[in-house]
C-alpha positions as CSV (number, residue, x, y, z in Angstrom):
1,M,104.4,229.7,190.2
2,S,107.7,227.9,189.7
3,R,111.0,229.8,190.0
4,A,111.8,229.0,186.3
5,R,108.4,230.4,185.2
6,A,109.0,233.6,187.2
7,V,112.4,234.1,185.7
8,S,111.0,233.5,182.2
9,L,108.2,236.2,182.8
10,S,110.8,238.6,184.2
11,Q,113.0,238.2,181.2
12,A,110.1,238.7,178.8
13,A,109.1,241.9,180.6
14,G,112.7,243.1,180.4
15,C,112.8,242.4,176.6
16,R,109.5,244.4,176.1
17,Q,110.9,247.3,178.1
18,G,114.2,247.2,176.2
19,A,112.3,247.2,172.8
20,R,110.2,250.2,173.8
21,L,113.4,252.1,174.9
22,F,115.0,251.2,171.5
23,L,112.1,252.5,169.6
24,L,112.1,255.7,171.6
25,L,115.8,256.3,170.9
26,L,115.2,255.5,167.3
27,A,112.5,258.1,167.1
28,L,114.7,260.7,168.8
29,A,117.5,260.0,166.4
30,A,115.1,260.4,163.4
31,A,113.9,263.7,164.8
32,T,117.4,264.9,165.2
33,I,118.2,264.1,161.6
34,V,115.1,266.0,160.4
35,L,116.0,269.0,162.4
36,S,119.6,269.0,161.1
37,A,118.3,268.9,157.6
38,G,116.0,271.9,158.3
39,A,113.0,270.1,157.0
40,V,110.8,270.9,160.0
41,P,111.1,273.9,162.4
42,R,111.9,272.9,165.9
43,S,108.8,274.8,167.1
44,A,106.6,272.5,164.9
45,L,107.6,269.4,166.8
46,P,105.0,268.0,169.2
47,G,105.8,269.1,172.8
48,A,108.5,271.5,171.6
49,L,108.9,274.7,173.6
50,A,108.0,277.9,171.7
51,M,110.9,279.7,170.2
52,M,111.7,283.2,169.1
53,K,111.6,283.8,165.4
54,L,113.9,286.1,163.4
55,H,112.6,287.4,160.1
56,S,115.6,288.1,158.0
57,N,117.4,287.4,154.8
58,P,120.9,286.0,154.3
59,L,121.9,289.0,152.2
60,S,120.7,291.7,154.7
61,P,123.5,293.5,156.4
62,Y,121.2,294.5,159.2
63,G,120.1,290.9,159.6
64,R,123.8,290.0,159.7
65,K,124.3,292.3,162.6
66,V,121.6,290.4,164.6
67,K,123.0,287.0,163.6
68,I,126.5,287.9,164.8
69,A,125.0,289.2,168.0
70,M,123.1,285.9,168.4
71,A,126.3,283.9,168.0
72,M,128.3,286.2,170.4
73,K,125.6,285.8,173.1
74,G,125.2,282.1,172.5
75,V,121.5,282.1,171.8
76,N,121.3,280.6,168.4
77,D,119.4,277.6,169.7
78,K,116.7,279.8,171.1
79,I,115.8,281.5,167.8
80,E,114.3,280.1,164.7
81,M,115.4,281.7,161.4
82,V,112.6,282.7,159.1
83,A,113.9,283.5,155.6
84,T,111.9,286.5,154.5
85,D,111.8,288.0,151.0
86,T,111.1,291.8,151.1
87,N,110.8,292.2,147.3
88,P,107.1,291.6,147.0
89,A,105.0,294.7,147.7
90,D,103.0,292.8,150.3
91,V,104.4,290.3,152.7
92,P,101.6,289.6,155.3
93,V,103.8,287.6,157.7
94,L,106.4,290.4,157.8
95,N,103.7,293.1,158.0
96,K,102.4,291.4,161.1
97,A,105.9,291.3,162.7
98,N,106.8,294.9,161.6
99,P,104.2,297.3,160.1
100,L,107.2,299.0,158.3
101,A,107.7,295.7,156.5
102,K,111.4,295.8,157.2
103,I,113.9,293.2,158.3
104,P,115.2,292.1,160.7
105,A,112.2,291.7,163.0
106,L,112.3,289.4,166.0
107,V,109.1,287.8,167.3
108,L,109.4,286.6,170.9
109,D,107.8,283.4,172.1
110,D,104.8,285.4,173.5
111,G,104.2,287.1,170.1
112,T,105.8,290.4,171.0
113,A,107.7,291.9,168.0
114,I,111.0,293.8,168.3
115,Y,112.6,295.8,165.6
116,D,114.9,297.1,164.1
117,S,118.5,295.8,164.4
118,P,119.8,298.1,167.2
119,V,116.8,297.3,169.4
120,I,117.0,293.5,168.6
121,C,120.8,293.5,169.4
122,E,120.2,295.2,172.7
123,Y,117.4,292.8,173.6
124,L,119.7,289.8,172.8
125,D,122.3,291.4,175.0
126,S,119.9,291.2,177.9
127,L,119.5,287.4,177.5
128,A,123.0,286.5,178.7
129,P,125.6,288.3,180.8
130,A,128.6,287.7,178.6
131,P,130.0,289.0,176.5
132,P,128.5,292.5,177.1
133,L,127.6,294.2,173.8
134,F,126.1,297.4,175.3
135,P,127.7,299.1,178.3
136,N,125.1,299.8,181.0
137,S,125.7,303.5,181.4
138,G,128.1,306.4,181.2
139,P,130.4,307.7,178.5
140,Q,131.3,304.2,177.2
141,R,127.7,303.4,176.5
142,F,127.2,306.6,174.4
143,K,130.5,305.9,172.6
144,T,129.2,302.4,171.6
145,L,125.9,303.8,170.5
146,T,127.5,306.5,168.5
147,M,129.8,304.0,166.8
148,G,126.8,301.9,166.0
149,A,125.0,304.9,164.5
150,L,128.1,305.6,162.3
151,G,128.1,302.0,161.1
152,D,124.3,302.1,160.4
153,G,124.8,305.4,158.6
154,I,127.3,303.8,156.2
155,L,124.9,300.9,155.6
156,D,122.0,303.2,155.0
157,A,123.9,305.3,152.4
158,A,125.4,302.1,150.7
159,L,122.0,300.5,150.5
160,L,120.4,303.6,149.0
161,L,123.0,303.6,146.3
162,V,122.2,299.9,145.5
163,Y,118.5,300.7,145.4
164,E,119.1,303.6,143.0
165,K,120.5,301.3,140.4
166,R,118.3,298.4,141.1
167,F,114.9,300.1,141.0
168,R,115.5,303.1,138.7
169,P,116.4,303.0,135.0
170,E,119.9,304.4,134.3
171,E,118.5,307.5,132.5
172,K,116.8,308.5,135.8
173,W,119.8,308.0,138.1
174,H,120.5,311.3,139.8
175,A,124.2,311.9,140.0
176,P,124.3,314.7,142.6
177,W,122.2,312.5,144.9
178,Q,124.5,309.5,144.3
179,Q,127.5,311.7,145.1
180,R,125.9,312.8,148.3
181,Q,125.4,309.2,149.5
182,Q,128.9,308.3,148.5
183,G,130.3,311.3,150.3
184,K,128.7,310.0,153.5
185,I,130.4,306.7,153.1
186,D,133.8,308.2,152.3
187,R,133.7,310.6,155.2
188,A,132.7,307.9,157.6
189,V,135.4,305.5,156.5
190,A,138.0,308.3,156.6
191,H,136.9,309.1,160.1
192,L,137.4,305.5,161.2
193,E,140.7,305.3,159.4
194,Q,142.1,308.2,161.5
195,R,141.6,306.2,164.7
196,P,140.4,302.6,164.3
197,P,138.0,301.7,167.2
198,A,139.9,299.5,169.6
199,W,138.3,297.2,172.2
200,S,139.3,295.8,175.5
201,G,138.0,292.4,176.5
202,G,136.1,291.9,173.3
203,P,134.2,293.7,170.5
204,D,130.8,295.3,171.4
205,Y,127.8,296.4,169.4
206,G,129.5,299.4,167.9
207,H,132.3,297.3,166.6
208,L,130.1,294.6,165.1
209,T,128.0,297.3,163.3
210,V,131.1,298.9,161.8
211,A,132.3,295.5,160.7
212,C,129.0,294.7,159.0
213,A,129.1,298.0,157.3
214,L,132.6,297.4,155.9
215,G,131.5,293.9,154.9
216,Y,128.6,295.3,153.0
217,L,130.9,297.7,151.1
218,D,132.9,294.6,150.2
219,F,129.8,292.7,149.1
220,R,127.9,295.4,147.1
221,H,130.5,298.1,146.4
222,E,133.5,296.1,145.2
223,G,135.5,296.9,148.4
224,K,136.5,300.3,147.0
225,W,136.9,301.6,150.6
226,R,140.0,299.5,151.0
227,A,142.1,301.6,148.6
228,N,142.7,304.4,151.2
229,S,142.1,302.5,154.4
230,P,145.0,300.2,155.4
231,K,144.3,300.6,159.1
232,M,140.7,299.7,158.8
233,M,141.6,296.8,156.6
234,A,143.8,295.4,159.4
235,W,141.1,296.3,161.9
236,L,138.5,294.2,160.0
237,D,140.8,291.2,159.8
238,Q,141.3,291.5,163.6
239,F,137.6,291.7,164.2
240,A,137.0,288.6,162.0
241,K,139.6,286.7,164.1
242,A,137.9,287.8,167.3
243,V,134.4,287.0,166.1
244,P,134.1,283.8,164.0
245,A,130.5,284.5,163.3
246,F,131.6,287.4,161.0
247,E,132.9,284.9,158.5
248,A,130.1,282.4,159.2
249,T,127.5,285.0,158.2
250,R,129.3,286.3,155.1
251,P,126.7,286.8,152.4
252,K,126.9,284.5,149.3
253,V,125.3,284.9,146.0
């Protein structure tokens, strides 16, 4: 074979290889655009690694807790969001993830389901060393867990008040029961106002739960808690600056 012929064949082979590489890059770019648009879940792509799935709703304050924890731990890219409507009486996909049919529910890549928000947040904390959301042991751990319980208690009472008006006709609203739930909220916020929960290094699970509780009072209860709580108002602003995910997950209707 002449030298010119060999050079020509080599150049042709190089062109074919370059064309294949171009087509591969084009396909990857197209897949990236599809993923960015949210048209296809990452886990549905051929050859994709299985991902965890979080059943939640953009308006759920408990789901917001988990999403903030995900962002703080840097694991957003490991979890696929599954928008879940809990209004229907029967939601088979949610029933499978959580027999209580409550959100949030996290399904691991092996099918194991974890619920509810405190358990999910502690699981997420185990996926990366920093920042720590749950102290390992000792008095500080129980302080964090107690603060989280206080925040969840505010959320529970606030949500029950919302449900009372959403699912019962006005003539059946029970004023003493409503006052009891409101009293829980008022006492809890007043307790926090006496000594806003400080942090060193960064906010933990207890802080993010209290922040989500106050955020829910802003969202569903017209922010009435703010009238007598200037210290906690400043505290919530400080938390929002320390944790950008708080603003990023703010519910919108």
